[in-house]
Backbone as CSV, one residue per row, in Angstrom:
resi,resn,N_x,N_y,N_z,CA_x,CA_y,CA_z,C_x,C_y,C_z
1,MET,-228.448,36.462,92.708,-228.608,35.915,91.647,-228.525,34.722,91.611
2,LYS,-227.887,33.697,92.037,-228.358,32.014,91.461,-229.303,31.283,91.669
3,ALA,-230.491,32.985,92.899,-231.650,31.595,93.465,-232.990,32.806,92.384
4,GLU,-232.279,33.405,91.316,-233.085,33.767,90.675,-232.996,33.067,89.726
5,ARG,-231.607,32.365,88.934,-232.048,31.676,87.741,-232.128,29.989,88.312
6,LEU,-232.270,29.912,89.398,-232.601,28.391,90.100,-234.335,28.419,89.440
7,LYS,-235.230,29.366,90.230,-235.991,29.820,89.482,-236.952,29.937,88.485
8,GLN,-235.760,30.383,87.414,-236.081,30.871,85.797,-235.809,29.443,85.616
9,MET,-234.510,28.594,85.124,-234.287,27.544,85.200,-235.662,26.691,85.216
10,GLU,-236.252,26.771,86.555,-236.935,25.420,86.699,-238.205,26.175,86.193
11,GLU,-238.704,27.198,86.047,-239.981,27.134,85.007,-239.413,27.315,83.485
12,TYR,-238.297,27.593,82.519,-237.574,26.526,81.357,-238.172,26.106,81.508
13,ILE,-238.028,25.131,81.307,-237.484,23.360,82.392,-238.912,22.435,82.205
14,SER,-239.410,23.140,82.697,-240.968,22.552,82.979,-241.783,23.457,82.386
15,LYS,-241.783,24.069,80.987,-242.609,24.049,80.260,-241.835,23.580,78.507
16,ARG,-241.247,22.369,78.865,-240.432,21.417,77.636,-240.439,20.687,77.851
17,ASP,-240.746,19.379,77.183,-240.927,18.225,77.246,-239.166,17.129,78.043
18,PHE,-238.228,18.381,77.683,-237.386,17.410,77.258,-235.801,18.536,77.463
19,VAL,-234.689,19.462,78.115,-233.696,20.631,77.840,-232.611,20.322,78.032
20,THR,-231.513,20.511,76.971,-230.548,19.687,76.821,-229.753,20.258,77.318
21,ILE,-228.313,20.078,78.092,-227.458,20.878,79.160,-226.393,22.115,77.812
22,GLU,-226.639,21.520,76.924,-226.050,22.987,75.570,-227.452,24.085,75.839
23,GLU,-228.490,23.751,75.759,-229.463,24.620,75.619,-229.620,25.558,76.606
24,LEU,-229.750,24.716,77.886,-229.810,25.383,79.193,-228.500,25.875,79.480
25,SER,-227.271,26.068,79.286,-225.900,26.901,79.279,-225.813,27.896,78.252
26,ARG,-226.085,27.869,77.341,-227.077,28.398,75.692,-227.955,29.879,76.905
27,HIS,-228.573,29.337,76.803,-230.283,30.483,77.130,-230.023,31.195,78.636
28,PHE,-229.108,30.662,79.162,-228.702,31.414,80.275,-227.217,32.554,81.054
29,SER,-227.451,31.860,79.547,-225.676,32.585,79.195,-224.630,31.633,80.400
30,VAL,-224.244,30.978,80.834,-223.466,30.327,82.118,-222.404,28.733,81.360
31,HIS,-221.812,28.533,81.942,-220.873,27.780,81.265,-221.826,25.908,81.699
32,LYS,-221.374,24.905,80.753,-222.185,23.940,81.042,-222.183,23.940,82.716
33,ASN,-220.324,23.425,83.336,-220.718,23.325,84.600,-221.378,24.058,85.641
34,THR,-221.620,25.643,85.540,-222.476,25.533,86.125,-223.988,25.336,85.639
35,VAL,-224.572,25.045,85.004,-226.099,24.493,84.859,-225.719,23.183,85.575
36,ARG,-224.318,22.051,85.036,-225.031,20.990,85.819,-225.362,20.980,86.788
37,SER,-224.114,22.321,88.063,-224.328,22.215,89.565,-226.346,23.181,89.710
38,ASP,-226.446,23.261,89.115,-227.647,24.307,88.986,-228.823,22.820,89.277
39,ILE,-228.383,22.071,87.880,-229.580,21.056,87.584,-229.417,20.098,89.109
40,ASN,-228.040,19.908,89.565,-227.956,19.156,91.515,-228.942,19.299,91.976
41,GLU,-229.050,20.656,91.299,-229.995,20.888,93.952,-231.218,21.335,92.611
42,LEU,-231.806,21.482,91.277,-233.480,20.977,91.266,-233.480,19.614,91.551
43,VAL,-232.537,18.830,91.334,-233.216,17.093,91.564,-233.050,16.438,93.266
44,GLU,-232.044,17.653,93.504,-232.594,17.093,95.071,-233.557,17.943,96.099
45,LYS,-234.355,18.788,95.225,-235.705,19.240,95.788,-236.523,18.415,94.879
46,GLY,-236.792,17.414,94.233,-237.218,16.703,93.741,-238.145,17.391,92.415
47,ILE,-237.803,18.355,91.832,-238.179,19.081,90.930,-238.332,18.738,90.061
48,VAL,-236.855,18.580,89.618,-236.631,17.926,87.493,-235.963,16.325,88.012
49,GLU,-235.642,15.591,86.952,-235.140,14.684,86.459,-233.645,14.704,85.446
50,LYS,-233.034,14.098,85.845,-231.334,13.972,84.677,-232.183,12.730,83.848
51,LYS,-231.986,13.098,82.539,-232.024,12.288,81.697,-231.177,12.408,80.389
52,TYR,-230.631,11.057,79.678,-229.390,11.090,79.086,-229.581,12.787,78.474
53,GLY,-227.955,13.129,78.468,-227.612,14.581,77.695,-228.135,16.020,78.043
54,GLY,-229.750,15.856,79.246,-229.792,16.749,79.385,-231.222,16.772,80.217
55,VAL,-231.673,16.942,80.855,-233.205,17.088,82.281,-234.021,17.135,81.557
56,SER,-235.614,17.038,82.363,-237.003,16.955,82.335,-237.418,17.640,83.868
57,SER,-238.757,17.545,83.861,-239.775,18.347,84.735,-239.465,16.820,85.410
58,LYS,-240.180,16.493,86.667,-239.930,15.484,87.423,-241.842,15.691,87.736
59,SER,-242.267,14.197,87.162,-243.918,13.890,87.312,-243.646,13.195,88.390
60,TYR,-245.036,13.428,89.291,-245.925,11.855,90.056,-246.819,11.994,90.396
61,PRO,-246.783,11.067,89.345,-248.222,11.105,89.050,-249.040,10.135,90.585
62,LEU,-250.768,10.994,90.197,-250.882,10.354,91.574,-251.464,9.380,91.225
63,PRO,-251.935,8.487,92.864,-252.489,6.701,92.561,-253.258,7.123,91.986
64,THR,-254.952,7.691,92.152,-255.981,7.682,91.695,-256.404,9.334,90.839
65,SER,-257.586,8.488,90.058,-257.238,10.718,89.439,-258.478,11.504,90.185
66,PHE,-258.898,12.296,89.789,-259.906,13.092,90.854,-260.875,12.580,91.665
67,GLU,-261.541,11.978,90.649,-263.162,11.431,90.369,-262.878,9.885,91.937
68,GLU,-262.433,9.549,91.950,-262.094,7.969,92.554,-261.634,9.149,94.021
69,ARG,-260.540,9.954,94.032,-260.729,10.813,95.398,-261.507,10.786,95.943
70,GLU,-262.492,11.906,95.061,-263.632,12.826,95.806,-263.834,11.093,96.339
71,GLU,-264.273,10.553,96.004,-265.403,9.267,97.103,-264.541,8.543,97.821
72,ILE,-263.533,9.121,98.254,-262.591,8.252,99.480,-262.883,9.601,100.976
73,ASN,-262.965,8.965,101.485,-263.024,9.441,103.378,-264.123,10.808,102.695
74,VAL,-265.360,10.500,102.448,-266.949,10.878,101.943,-266.570,12.063,103.504
75,ASP,-267.508,10.895,104.130,-268.031,11.264,105.187,-266.733,12.849,105.980
76,SER,-265.390,11.967,106.099,-264.893,12.998,106.939,-264.328,13.845,106.474
77,LYS,-264.464,13.994,104.521,-264.167,15.972,104.554,-265.466,16.448,104.826
78,LYS,-266.510,15.857,104.293,-267.917,16.739,105.133,-267.565,17.641,106.411
79,ILE,-267.368,16.513,107.188,-267.545,17.317,108.753,-266.415,18.684,108.459
80,ILE,-265.351,17.996,108.111,-264.570,19.422,107.994,-264.899,20.258,106.899
81,GLY,-265.915,19.675,105.677,-265.929,21.496,105.020,-267.527,22.235,106.137
82,ARG,-268.029,21.554,106.454,-269.151,21.623,107.780,-268.477,23.300,108.644
83,LEU,-267.235,22.372,109.419,-266.460,23.399,109.871,-266.055,24.979,110.272
84,ALA,-265.825,24.042,108.497,-264.439,24.823,107.688,-265.630,26.700,106.947
85,CYS,-267.370,26.237,106.877,-267.943,26.950,106.976,-267.938,28.367,108.526
86,SER,-267.398,27.910,109.568,-267.882,28.610,110.679,-266.977,29.873,110.339
87,TYR,-266.103,29.645,109.632,-264.624,30.603,109.464,-265.267,31.807,108.149
88,LEU,-266.385,31.588,107.718,-266.262,32.284,106.318,-267.376,32.812,107.385
89,GLN,-267.098,35.126,106.771,-268.211,36.270,106.704,-268.072,36.789,105.742
90,GLU,-269.370,37.735,105.358,-270.131,38.313,103.983,-269.142,38.727,103.961
91,ASN,-268.468,39.005,102.400,-268.032,39.402,101.445,-266.345,39.136,101.809
92,ASP,-266.273,38.293,102.443,-265.238,37.769,102.422,-264.114,37.498,101.479
93,VAL,-262.957,37.967,100.924,-262.219,37.352,100.082,-261.027,36.085,100.418
94,ILE,-261.199,35.220,99.851,-261.366,33.802,100.304,-260.237,33.003,98.949
95,PHE,-258.998,32.724,98.992,-258.769,31.269,98.154,-259.064,30.228,98.478
96,VAL,-259.643,29.242,98.110,-260.112,28.397,97.555,-259.161,27.541,96.914
97,ASP,-257.885,26.128,97.960,-257.245,25.542,97.117,-258.074,24.226,96.416
98,ALA,-256.851,23.866,95.219,-257.858,22.782,94.303,-257.469,21.501,95.205
99,GLY,-258.593,20.519,95.603,-258.421,18.803,96.180,-260.046,18.814,96.572
100,THR,-260.520,17.702,96.756,-261.314,16.721,97.284,-261.705,16.985,98.721
101,THR,-260.416,17.536,99.413,-261.034,18.468,101.205,-261.919,19.558,100.997
102,THR,-260.900,20.093,100.596,-261.331,21.929,100.044,-262.804,22.111,99.491
103,LEU,-263.038,21.620,98.731,-264.081,21.329,97.693,-265.477,21.348,98.479
104,MET,-265.596,20.887,100.435,-265.840,20.091,100.756,-266.353,20.959,101.700
105,LEU,-265.915,22.432,101.062,-266.683,23.974,101.896,-268.218,24.552,100.878
106,PHE,-268.056,24.441,99.903,-268.732,23.784,99.418,-270.623,22.685,98.839
107,GLU,-269.969,22.347,99.603,-271.275,20.718,99.860,-272.392,21.239,100.701
108,ASP,-272.712,22.438,101.497,-273.741,23.101,101.835,-274.280,23.967,101.233
109,LEU,-274.469,24.997,99.942,-274.616,26.244,100.029,-275.403,26.553,100.522
110,SER,-276.584,26.496,101.653,-276.792,26.917,102.298,-276.881,27.512,103.045
111,ILE,-275.865,27.003,103.450,-275.215,27.182,104.987,-273.693,28.594,104.706
112,LEU,-274.244,28.773,103.092,-272.771,29.922,103.074,-273.863,30.914,103.478
113,PRO,-272.552,32.186,103.419,-272.400,33.649,103.370,-272.964,34.065,101.842
114,ASP,-273.847,34.855,101.651,-274.892,35.129,99.946,-273.588,35.890,99.317
115,ARG,-272.326,36.476,100.432,-272.100,37.003,99.604,-270.709,36.619,100.038
116,LEU,-269.678,36.521,99.289,-267.693,36.022,99.363,-267.061,35.997,97.612
117,THR,-265.390,36.308,97.342,-265.603,36.862,96.507,-264.332,35.640,96.394
118,VAL,-264.172,35.109,95.635,-263.483,33.537,96.002,-262.224,33.509,94.545
119,ILE,-260.919,33.133,95.013,-260.054,33.298,94.075,-259.270,31.697,93.986
120,THR,-259.324,30.586,93.027,-259.346,29.686,93.162,-258.997,29.326,91.498
121,ASN,-257.866,27.763,91.503,-257.693,27.630,90.469,-257.906,25.973,89.923
122,SER,-259.438,25.703,91.090,-260.144,24.847,90.791,-261.366,24.372,89.830
123,LEU,-261.250,23.647,89.253,-262.091,23.139,88.209,-264.037,22.874,89.071
124,SER,-263.704,22.482,90.424,-265.251,21.880,90.968,-265.199,23.160,91.725
125,VAL,-265.129,23.922,92.088,-264.712,25.072,93.299,-265.243,26.332,91.882
126,ILE,-265.308,26.035,91.329,-265.815,27.315,89.984,-267.256,26.520,89.677
127,ASN,-267.570,25.754,89.349,-268.363,24.463,89.543,-269.461,25.114,89.885
128,ARG,-269.287,24.834,91.247,-269.903,25.287,92.671,-270.208,26.994,93.064
129,CYS,-269.700,27.521,92.485,-269.362,28.557,93.312,-270.717,29.295,91.792
130,PHE,-270.582,28.745,91.027,-271.280,29.679,89.920,-272.753,29.164,90.176
131,GLN,-273.702,28.316,91.390,-274.760,28.906,91.505,-275.002,29.467,92.183
132,LYS,-274.130,30.351,92.784,-274.222,30.715,93.591,-274.753,32.954,92.898
133,PRO,-275.232,33.253,92.882,-274.656,34.000,92.054,-274.408,35.511,92.152
134,HIS,-274.288,35.769,93.965,-273.949,36.501,94.011,-272.006,36.830,94.953
135,TYR,-271.496,35.671,94.194,-270.382,35.291,94.542,-269.537,35.750,93.311
136,ASN,-268.553,36.686,93.603,-267.611,37.008,92.629,-266.392,35.767,92.589
137,VAL,-266.045,35.436,91.840,-265.305,34.364,91.576,-264.449,34.660,90.573
138,TYR,-262.688,34.624,91.012,-261.995,34.676,89.890,-261.537,33.671,89.434
139,ALA,-261.130,32.882,88.619,-260.352,31.815,87.846,-258.843,31.816,87.660
140,LEU,-258.060,31.680,88.485,-256.295,31.316,88.140,-256.001,31.134,86.938
141,PRO,-255.290,31.212,86.328,-255.162,30.891,84.407,-254.013,30.050,84.829
142,GLY,-253.966,29.529,83.811,-252.901,28.175,83.774,-253.457,26.332,83.295
143,LYS,-252.661,25.951,82.632,-252.368,24.809,81.965,-253.298,23.789,83.534
144,LEU,-254.177,23.254,82.802,-255.095,21.999,82.884,-254.176,20.681,83.192
145,GLU,-254.576,20.633,84.559,-253.880,19.672,85.338,-255.672,18.372,86.094
146,ARG,-255.377,17.320,84.154,-256.937,16.669,84.254,-256.755,16.131,86.146
147,GLN,-255.114,15.339,85.896,-255.733,14.427,88.135,-256.307,15.305,88.348
148,MET,-255.904,16.220,88.699,-255.616,17.620,89.950,-257.230,18.169,89.776
149,ASN,-257.616,18.119,88.178,-258.407,19.178,88.286,-258.569,20.317,88.105
150,SER,-257.769,20.639,87.945,-257.305,22.208,88.314,-256.248,22.653,87.455
151,PHE,-255.949,24.041,87.546,-255.061,24.464,87.183,-253.717,24.537,87.635
152,ALA,-252.840,24.535,87.049,-251.575,24.240,87.868,-250.488,24.610,86.781
153,SER,-249.820,25.858,86.904,-248.562,25.983,85.770,-247.711,27.870,86.620
154,PHE,-246.593,27.627,86.117,-246.598,29.279,86.175,-247.247,29.961,86.230
155,GLU,-247.715,30.021,85.182,-248.877,30.989,85.320,-249.750,31.032,85.891
156,THR,-250.303,30.502,86.931,-251.050,30.087,87.898,-250.638,30.955,89.244
157,ILE,-249.138,30.345,89.189,-248.283,31.143,90.525,-248.247,31.814,90.163
158,GLU,-247.389,32.891,89.434,-248.311,34.214,88.688,-248.855,35.276,89.066
159,SER,-250.101,34.934,88.839,-251.801,35.209,88.588,-252.037,35.585,89.893
160,VAL,-251.456,34.619,91.034,-252.307,34.440,92.493,-251.368,35.592,93.373
161,LYS,-249.970,36.115,92.953,-248.701,37.110,93.726,-249.440,38.268,93.783
162,SER,-250.839,38.793,92.814,-251.603,39.410,92.485,-253.006,40.461,93.385
163,TYR,-252.988,39.027,93.994,-254.860,38.711,94.507,-254.168,39.415,95.799
164,ASN,-254.881,40.166,97.037,-254.769,40.246,98.391,-255.079,38.914,99.201
165,ILE,-255.470,38.498,99.819,-256.108,37.350,100.349,-256.491,37.387,102.075
166,GLN,-257.536,37.221,101.832,-258.080,37.298,102.844,-257.678,35.852,103.571
167,LYS,-258.432,35.184,103.665,-258.843,34.019,104.027,-258.216,32.921,103.340
168,ALA,-256.586,32.092,103.812,-256.736,31.132,102.443,-256.953,29.238,103.162
169,PHE,-258.057,28.510,102.522,-258.582,27.619,102.292,-257.499,26.270,102.222
170,MET,-256.677,25.535,102.487,-255.446,25.167,102.289,-256.184,23.632,102.158
171,GLY,-255.609,22.198,100.942,-255.441,20.654,101.797,-254.025,20.544,101.433
172,VAL,-253.321,19.164,101.803,-252.475,18.988,101.856,-252.629,17.283,101.276
173,ARG,-251.565,16.943,100.862,-252.001,15.086,100.370,-251.243,15.429,101.542
174,GLY,-250.352,14.996,102.309,-249.561,14.209,103.201,-248.732,15.361,105.057
175,ILE,-249.122,15.140,105.787,-248.293,15.732,106.276,-247.830,14.809,107.544
176,SER,-245.967,15.037,107.820,-244.944,14.069,108.311,-244.886,14.413,109.612
177,GLN,-244.286,13.596,110.652,-244.336,13.154,111.832,-244.282,14.772,112.499
178,ASN,-242.884,15.413,111.621,-243.125,16.757,113.069,-243.035,18.314,111.622
179,GLY,-244.982,17.515,111.613,-245.142,18.562,110.856,-245.416,19.495,109.845
180,ASP,-244.620,19.239,108.807,-244.030,18.887,107.189,-245.327,18.782,106.916
181,LEU,-245.722,19.852,105.807,-247.174,19.775,104.814,-246.413,19.334,103.051
182,SER,-247.080,18.863,102.814,-247.079,18.390,101.240,-247.442,18.222,100.369
183,SER,-247.013,18.705,98.916,-247.817,18.167,97.821,-246.855,17.209,97.110
184,ALA,-248.081,16.204,96.699,-247.161,15.177,95.182,-246.803,15.861,93.732
185,SER,-246.682,17.032,93.563,-246.530,17.918,92.633,-245.968,19.483,92.581
186,ALA,-245.086,19.675,92.241,-243.934,20.233,92.205,-244.724,21.709,91.849
187,ILE,-245.038,21.597,90.599,-246.042,23.275,90.641,-246.654,23.080,92.132
188,ASP,-247.797,22.613,91.705,-249.022,22.628,93.088,-248.066,23.241,94.524
189,ALA,-246.894,22.719,95.032,-246.166,23.226,96.019,-246.192,24.377,95.447
190,ARG,-245.838,24.754,94.399,-244.526,26.477,94.488,-246.636,27.143,94.853
191,LEU,-247.218,26.839,94.278,-248.496,27.501,94.352,-249.436,27.398,95.528
192,LYS,-248.781,26.438,96.077,-249.706,26.451,97.827,-248.645,27.422,98.463
193,GLU,-247.124,27.806,98.548,-245.880,28.482,99.076,-246.721,30.475,98.305
194,ALA,-247.373,30.089,97.620,-247.116,31.898,96.760,-248.981,32.068,97.678
195,VAL,-250.263,31.063,97.558,-251.001,31.348,98.680,-250.871,32.015,99.843
196,LEU,-250.253,31.173,100.763,-249.567,31.253,101.959,-249.064,32.424,102.273
197,ASN,-248.118,32.730,101.193,-247.497,34.489,101.413,-248.451,35.256,100.869
198,ASN,-249.128,34.799,100.569,-250.165,36.364,100.171,-251.363,36.341,101.339
199,SER,-251.501,36.354,101.735,-253.214,35.670,102.290,-253.357,35.980,104.336
200,GLN,-253.874,36.550,104.398,-254.003,36.944,106.007,-254.364,35.920,106.985
201,GLN,-255.214,35.310,106.714,-255.753,33.634,107.569,-255.368,32.699,106.889
202,LYS,-254.921,31.354,107.764,-254.297,30.587,106.670,-254.612,29.348,107.710
203,ILE,-256.259,28.737,106.804,-256.310,28.202,107.395,-256.329,26.367,106.674
204,LEU,-255.647,25.350,107.471,-255.811,23.938,106.370,-256.840,23.398,106.623
205,MET,-257.657,22.631,106.220,-258.106,21.220,105.741,-258.314,19.821,105.829
206,ALA,-257.918,19.587,106.669,-257.252,18.162,106.469,-257.225,17.378,107.765
207,GLU,-257.753,15.668,107.583,-257.539,14.582,107.454,-256.825,13.866,109.103
208,ALA,-256.975,13.845,109.818,-256.047,13.040,111.163,-255.773,12.119,110.389
209,GLU,-255.816,11.052,109.391,-255.375,10.440,109.349,-254.045,10.745,107.960
210,LYS,-254.282,11.416,107.598,-252.272,12.175,106.716,-251.626,12.063,107.422
211,VAL,-251.810,11.806,108.861,-249.989,12.899,109.909,-249.502,11.241,109.442
212,ALA,-248.740,11.612,109.404,-247.038,10.569,109.394,-247.351,9.309,108.291
213,HIS,-248.252,10.639,107.242,-247.812,10.237,105.724,-248.071,11.087,104.493
214,PRO,-246.304,11.385,104.724,-246.261,12.860,104.043,-245.816,12.458,102.935
215,ALA,-245.824,13.778,101.244,-245.735,13.003,99.575,-243.966,13.446,100.075
216,MET,-244.201,13.747,98.764,-243.321,14.224,98.091,-242.190,15.092,98.146
217,LEU,-243.650,16.189,98.127,-242.314,17.880,98.236,-243.430,18.928,99.626
218,ASN,-241.942,19.382,100.847,-243.362,19.717,101.804,-243.177,21.225,100.299
219,PHE,-243.911,22.171,101.200,-244.199,23.076,100.736,-244.336,24.837,102.273
220,ALA,-244.527,24.009,102.325,-244.458,24.611,104.411,-245.166,23.845,105.327
221,HIS,-245.064,24.363,106.814,-244.744,23.871,108.181,-245.794,24.097,108.589
222,LEU,-246.562,23.339,109.350,-247.929,23.834,110.000,-248.735,24.898,110.907
223,SER,-247.119,25.175,111.323,-246.447,26.237,112.403,-246.609,27.828,111.693
224,MET,-247.018,27.729,110.028,-246.393,28.735,109.670,-248.174,29.378,109.137
225,LEU,-249.384,28.339,109.398,-251.240,28.394,109.194,-251.319,28.642,110.116
226,ASP,-252.673,29.614,110.746,-253.142,29.518,111.702,-254.450,28.709,112.955
227,PHE,-255.191,27.829,111.269,-256.291,26.956,111.627,-255.761,25.614,111.293
228,TRP,-256.001,24.010,111.653,-255.909,22.744,111.203,-257.432,22.980,111.086
229,ILE,-258.354,22.669,110.901,-259.659,21.955,110.848,-259.255,20.054,110.147
230,CYS,-260.362,19.654,111.882,-260.126,18.406,111.348,-261.420,17.909,111.512
231,ASP,-261.145,16.605,110.998,-262.326,15.381,111.390,-262.752,15.014,112.431
232,ARG,-261.327,14.808,113.523,-261.996,13.893,114.566,-260.202,14.172,114.621
233,LYS,-259.983,14.077,116.614,-259.274,14.314,117.280,-257.935,13.311,117.391
234,THR,-256.716,12.927,116.966,-256.668,11.452,117.834,-254.605,12.079,118.933
235,GLU,-254.742,11.528,119.752,-253.522,11.946,119.635,-252.603,12.514,119.152
236,GLU,-251.950,12.092,118.343,-250.918,12.139,116.942,-251.017,13.717,116.986
237,ALA,-252.440,14.087,116.819,-252.691,14.832,115.326,-253.020,16.215,116.855
238,VAL,-253.233,16.314,117.541,-253.471,17.137,118.659,-252.082,17.748,119.155
239,GLU,-251.228,16.583,119.491,-249.737,16.595,119.729,-249.474,17.154,119.262
240,LEU,-248.961,16.895,117.521,-248.634,17.269,116.553,-249.342,19.056,116.600
241,ALA,-250.196,18.896,116.089,-250.842,20.662,116.252,-250.516,21.453,117.838
242,ARG,-250.290,21.066,118.253,-250.045,21.884,119.705,-248.040,22.301,119.740
243,ASN,-247.697,21.609,119.735,-246.093,21.689,118.914,-246.088,22.241,118.080
244,SER,-246.143,22.711,116.680,-247.226,23.967,115.556,-247.371,24.785,116.388
245,GLN,-247.907,24.935,117.534,-248.961,25.487,118.227,-249.610,26.771,117.243
246,ILE,-250.600,25.367,116.578,-251.664,25.656,115.153,-252.633,26.261,116.233
247,ARG,-253.788,26.390,115.789,-255.258,26.458,116.277,-255.742,25.087,115.993
248,PHE,-256.014,24.007,116.277,-256.543,22.914,115.796,-258.510,22.523,116.146
249,VAL,-259.027,21.933,115.713,-260.280,22.446,115.021,-260.982,21.203,114.771
250,ALA,-261.675,20.026,115.773,-262.190,18.875,115.436,-263.199,18.905,115.723
251,PRO,-264.429,18.221,115.531,-265.875,18.005,116.555,-265.746,17.683,117.987
252,ASN,-266.278,18.033,118.259,-266.194,17.968,119.990,-265.813,16.620,120.553
253,GLY,-266.099,15.815,121.187,-266.427,14.208,121.352,-265.519,13.419,120.591
254,LYS,-265.035,13.479,119.152,-264.240,12.864,118.279,-262.869,12.968,118.668
């Protein structure tokens, strides 16, 4: 009951700029002390932040825009995208995460299968898939997050739960030294969790340099995924993959 209330409270707060303790108490029919206790748990998880008399969703602004991030480590991302293409088969039903690395799955359209069903919240992925006339594209609904160039809200999270995903191609903001995968956005972290729970095969697309550079909010551990497609082999990345029992894929000799 408490877990469900916390989930509903998180969603309620996310849809408003600011919510008072009194309003939350009235809306959820619980004592103000209970509300304060719930808020403390959400604060510890990094989801909300306290303000005088109430609470609001906590935001973690990205250091650069989507367009600027597209220009970072381009060669490494292209390597990952080309390797990831080999995991696609005709008529696969896939989810493609919103990010500049996962977008590289569609960098060379000529090597992709002729027919795919693509589920995504990424505007860039939708635009790339539009060039493949036999692709079925399902765009997830929700609020547009301009810095991520994608739709990301609780509506997005709920909608993805209705799909049966064969293969999920996931990006990540950072990877901790013990294998925790993280995001800079609370909503994005929740969406990634929902996708992983609904996918048969889970494929991480991430550069080696993201190891030991975690972001604010964890959403999964490497051990929960099946493959880690990387731009190069480093001692740190290979060891982390081995300890997490995930198959590590990188170019030979790199």
